[in-house]
C-alpha positions as CSV (number, residue, x, y, z in Angstrom):
1,M,250.1,-212.1,177.2
2,T,253.7,-210.9,177.2
3,D,256.5,-211.6,179.6
4,P,259.6,-209.3,179.1
5,G,260.9,-209.0,182.6
6,S,257.6,-209.5,184.4
7,G,258.5,-212.8,186.0
8,E,261.1,-211.1,188.2
9,Q,258.6,-208.5,189.3
10,S,255.8,-210.9,190.1
11,A,257.8,-212.4,193.0
12,Q,257.6,-209.0,194.7
13,G,253.9,-209.1,195.4
14,S,250.4,-210.4,194.6
15,R,248.4,-207.2,194.1
16,V,247.2,-206.1,190.6
17,A,247.5,-202.6,189.1
18,A,246.0,-201.1,186.0
19,F,248.4,-198.5,184.5
20,F,246.7,-195.8,182.3
21,D,248.4,-193.3,180.0
22,L,246.5,-189.9,180.2
23,D,246.2,-188.1,176.9
24,K,244.0,-189.8,174.3
25,T,243.6,-192.7,176.7
26,V,241.7,-191.2,179.6
27,I,241.1,-187.7,178.2
28,A,240.3,-186.7,174.6
29,K,243.0,-184.0,174.2
30,S,246.5,-183.2,175.3
31,S,246.2,-182.3,179.0
32,T,249.1,-179.9,178.8
33,L,248.0,-178.0,175.7
34,A,244.5,-177.5,177.1
35,F,245.8,-175.0,179.6
36,S,247.2,-172.4,177.2
37,R,244.3,-170.0,177.4
38,P,244.2,-169.6,181.2
39,F,247.9,-169.1,181.2
40,F,247.5,-166.4,178.5
41,R,244.9,-164.6,180.6
42,E,247.3,-164.5,183.5
43,G,250.2,-163.2,181.4
44,L,252.5,-166.3,181.5
45,I,252.3,-166.8,177.7
46,N,251.5,-164.5,174.8
47,R,248.8,-164.6,172.1
48,R,251.1,-166.2,169.6
49,A,251.7,-169.2,171.9
50,V,247.9,-169.6,172.3
51,L,247.5,-169.8,168.5
52,K,250.4,-172.2,168.3
53,S,248.8,-174.4,170.9
54,A,245.6,-174.6,168.9
55,Y,247.4,-176.0,166.0
56,A,249.5,-178.3,168.2
57,Q,246.3,-179.7,169.6
58,F,245.1,-180.4,166.1
59,V,248.3,-182.1,165.1
60,F,248.2,-184.1,168.4
61,M,244.7,-185.3,167.7
62,L,245.6,-186.4,164.2
63,A,248.9,-188.2,164.7
64,G,250.3,-187.7,168.2
65,A,253.9,-186.9,168.7
66,D,256.9,-189.2,168.0
67,A,260.0,-189.5,170.0
68,D,261.9,-186.7,168.2
69,Q,259.0,-184.3,168.5
70,M,258.7,-185.1,172.2
71,D,262.5,-184.4,172.7
72,R,262.2,-181.1,171.0
73,M,259.2,-180.2,173.1
74,R,261.1,-181.1,176.3
75,A,264.0,-178.8,175.3
76,H,261.6,-176.0,174.5
77,I,259.7,-176.5,177.8
78,T,262.8,-176.0,179.9
79,A,263.5,-172.7,178.3
80,L,259.8,-171.4,178.3
81,C,259.1,-172.3,181.9
82,E,262.3,-171.2,183.5
83,G,261.6,-168.5,186.1
84,W,257.9,-169.1,186.4
85,D,256.5,-168.6,189.9
86,V,255.2,-172.0,191.1
87,E,252.5,-170.5,193.3
88,Q,251.1,-168.4,190.5
89,V,250.9,-171.5,188.3
90,R,249.4,-173.5,191.1
91,A,246.7,-170.9,191.6
92,I,245.8,-170.8,187.9
93,V,245.5,-174.6,187.6
94,D,243.5,-174.7,190.8
95,E,241.0,-172.2,189.5
96,T,240.6,-173.7,186.0
97,L,241.2,-177.5,186.3
98,H,237.7,-178.7,186.4
99,D,236.3,-176.3,183.8
100,I,239.0,-177.5,181.4
101,V,239.3,-181.2,182.1
102,D,235.8,-182.2,183.1
103,P,234.4,-182.2,179.6
104,L,237.4,-184.1,178.2
105,V,237.3,-187.4,180.1
106,Y,236.2,-190.4,178.1
107,K,233.1,-192.1,179.5
108,E,234.6,-195.4,178.4
109,A,237.8,-194.7,180.4
110,T,235.8,-194.0,183.6
111,Q,233.8,-197.2,183.1
112,L,237.1,-199.2,182.6
113,V,238.5,-197.6,185.8
114,A,235.3,-198.6,187.7
115,D,235.6,-202.1,186.4
116,H,239.1,-202.5,187.6
117,K,238.2,-201.0,191.0
118,E,235.4,-203.6,191.3
119,E,238.2,-206.2,190.9
120,E,240.1,-204.4,193.7
121,H,242.9,-203.4,191.3
122,D,244.9,-200.2,192.0
123,I,244.6,-197.5,189.3
124,V,247.8,-195.8,188.3
125,V,248.0,-192.8,185.8
126,V,251.4,-192.5,184.2
127,S,251.9,-189.5,181.9
128,A,254.5,-187.3,180.3
129,S,252.5,-184.3,181.4
130,G,253.6,-182.4,184.5
131,D,253.2,-184.4,187.7
132,E,251.3,-181.6,189.5
133,L,248.7,-181.6,186.7
134,V,248.6,-185.4,186.4
135,A,247.9,-185.9,190.1
136,P,244.7,-183.9,190.3
137,I,243.3,-185.4,187.1
138,A,244.1,-188.8,188.4
139,S,242.3,-187.9,191.6
140,M,239.3,-186.8,189.5
141,I,238.9,-190.3,188.0
142,G,239.5,-192.2,191.2
143,A,243.1,-193.3,190.6
144,T,245.2,-194.8,193.5
145,H,248.5,-193.4,192.3
146,S,250.0,-191.2,189.6
147,V,253.3,-190.4,188.1
148,G,254.2,-187.5,185.8
149,T,257.1,-185.4,184.6
150,R,258.8,-183.5,187.5
151,M,260.5,-180.1,187.1
152,A,263.1,-178.8,189.5
153,V,262.1,-175.8,191.6
154,T,264.6,-173.2,193.1
155,E,263.4,-170.5,195.5
156,G,259.8,-171.0,194.4
157,R,260.5,-170.8,190.7
158,Y,261.0,-173.4,188.0
159,S,264.7,-173.7,187.4
160,G,264.5,-174.9,183.7
161,V,265.7,-178.4,184.6
162,V,263.6,-181.6,184.3
163,D,264.2,-183.9,187.3
164,F,262.3,-186.9,185.8
165,Y,260.9,-187.1,182.3
166,C,258.0,-189.6,182.5
167,Y,258.2,-190.7,178.9
168,G,259.1,-193.9,177.0
169,E,261.3,-196.2,179.0
170,N,260.9,-194.1,182.0
171,K,257.2,-195.0,182.3
172,A,258.3,-198.6,182.7
173,V,260.9,-197.5,185.3
174,A,258.1,-195.7,187.2
175,A,255.9,-198.8,187.0
176,R,258.7,-201.1,188.3
177,E,259.3,-198.7,191.2
178,L,255.6,-198.7,192.1
179,A,255.4,-202.5,191.8
180,A,258.3,-202.8,194.3
181,E,256.8,-200.2,196.7
182,H,253.2,-201.5,196.6
183,G,253.6,-205.2,195.9
184,Y,252.2,-205.3,192.3
185,D,252.5,-208.5,190.3
186,L,253.3,-207.0,186.9
187,S,252.6,-210.3,185.2
188,R,249.0,-210.1,186.3
189,S,248.7,-206.3,185.9
190,F,247.2,-204.2,183.0
191,A,248.3,-201.2,180.9
192,Y,246.5,-199.0,178.5
193,S,248.0,-196.5,176.1
194,D,247.5,-194.9,172.6
195,S,251.1,-194.3,171.7
196,V,253.9,-196.6,170.4
197,T,256.3,-194.6,172.7
198,D,254.6,-196.4,175.6
199,L,255.7,-199.8,174.3
200,P,258.1,-200.4,177.3
201,L,255.2,-200.0,179.7
202,L,252.8,-202.2,177.6
203,E,255.5,-204.9,177.4
204,L,256.1,-204.8,181.1
205,V,252.6,-206.1,182.1
206,G,250.8,-209.3,181.5
207,H,247.7,-207.6,180.0
208,P,248.5,-204.8,177.6
209,T,245.7,-203.1,175.8
210,V,245.9,-200.3,173.2
211,V,243.4,-197.4,173.2
212,N,242.8,-195.1,170.2
213,P,246.3,-196.3,168.9
214,D,248.6,-194.4,166.6
215,R,249.7,-196.2,163.5
216,G,252.8,-197.7,164.9
217,L,251.1,-199.1,168.0
218,R,248.1,-200.4,166.0
219,K,250.6,-202.4,163.8
220,I,252.3,-203.9,166.9
221,A,249.0,-204.7,168.5
222,A,247.9,-206.6,165.4
223,Q,251.2,-208.5,165.3
224,R,251.0,-209.5,169.0
225,G,247.2,-210.0,169.3
226,W,246.7,-207.3,171.8
227,P,243.2,-206.0,172.4
228,V,242.4,-202.7,170.7
229,L,239.8,-200.3,172.3
230,T,238.2,-197.2,170.8
231,F,237.2,-194.4,173.2
232,S,235.1,-191.7,171.6
233,D,232.7,-190.3,174.1
234,P,234.0,-187.5,176.4
235,V,231.5,-186.6,179.1
236,P,231.5,-184.2,182.0
237,L,232.7,-185.7,185.3
238,R,231.4,-183.1,187.6
239,S,228.1,-184.8,188.3
240,R,229.5,-188.3,188.6
241,I,232.9,-188.1,190.4
242,P,233.6,-186.1,193.6
243,T,235.7,-183.0,193.2
244,P,239.2,-183.4,194.9
245,S,240.5,-180.7,197.3
246,G,242.0,-177.8,195.4
247,A,244.8,-177.6,198.0
248,T,246.6,-180.5,196.3
249,V,246.5,-179.0,192.8
250,A,249.8,-177.6,191.6
251,A,251.7,-176.5,188.5
252,T,251.4,-177.7,185.0
253,A,254.3,-175.8,183.5
254,I,255.8,-178.9,181.9
255,G,253.2,-178.9,179.2
256,L,252.8,-175.4,178.1
257,G,256.0,-175.4,176.1
258,A,254.7,-178.2,174.1
259,A,252.0,-175.9,172.7
260,A,254.6,-173.5,171.3
261,A,257.1,-176.1,170.1
262,A,254.6,-178.3,168.3
263,G,252.9,-175.3,166.6
264,A,256.0,-173.6,165.3
265,A,255.5,-174.9,161.8
266,W,252.0,-173.5,161.6
267,Y,253.1,-170.1,162.7
268,G,255.8,-170.0,160.0
269,I,253.2,-171.0,157.3
270,R,250.9,-168.3,158.6
271,R,253.5,-165.6,158.4
272,R,254.5,-166.6,154.8
273,R,250.8,-166.5,153.8
274,R,250.5,-163.0,155.2
275,S,253.6,-161.9,153.2
């Protein structure tokens, strides 16, 4: 059990929360990269971006993304999504969310969520993916709250500015704010993640657990004696968890740029081979 800063928070309440990262912790792939094909069909991105996203997904599954890669992705995202019509994005996500996400959710994650709910713990999904994508996925698994990256909107279109980047230390910031708002005792709360970049969140709670960890997080978990879980069985949710209202599903633009940014190296190799 760890204590960095949790004592101060525990005085604020007595409720318990279980904080879950999303990608490779609750679902088997990158939630943001998974939507490249429907956005291609609707003309928001081109075929090259779809090919890049396939490679980016492959790299993500092998090694994840470090802090420098995530910063580059964020910069690319702001440029790619600027000017996109929010309502168009909302409609695409609404129509395709369950077909894309249902088969990706780990059975082990849904069981863990159910176990926490039996203990009357609140479930909170905290992800660097777009808030409007994170929220409906969180609803699908029965979460109480969710926090994701938020992009600014001007006159119904993405402005190219990120209001809140839910990544690294900012995940801990979001958890502290939720603890203050809902009365969570962070020293008794739980957190689950696959990435060393989520160390601030894991260190914030009394019960950190790593899931499908990257190399850096696995090393830290071994040093600190944190539990390590392996999730490997994605199963469809449609027959087991009620479908949330599509009216609350909104844009996921924050993640589409990641597909193009993370796959740029592959595209360059492909062009050289053709030459």
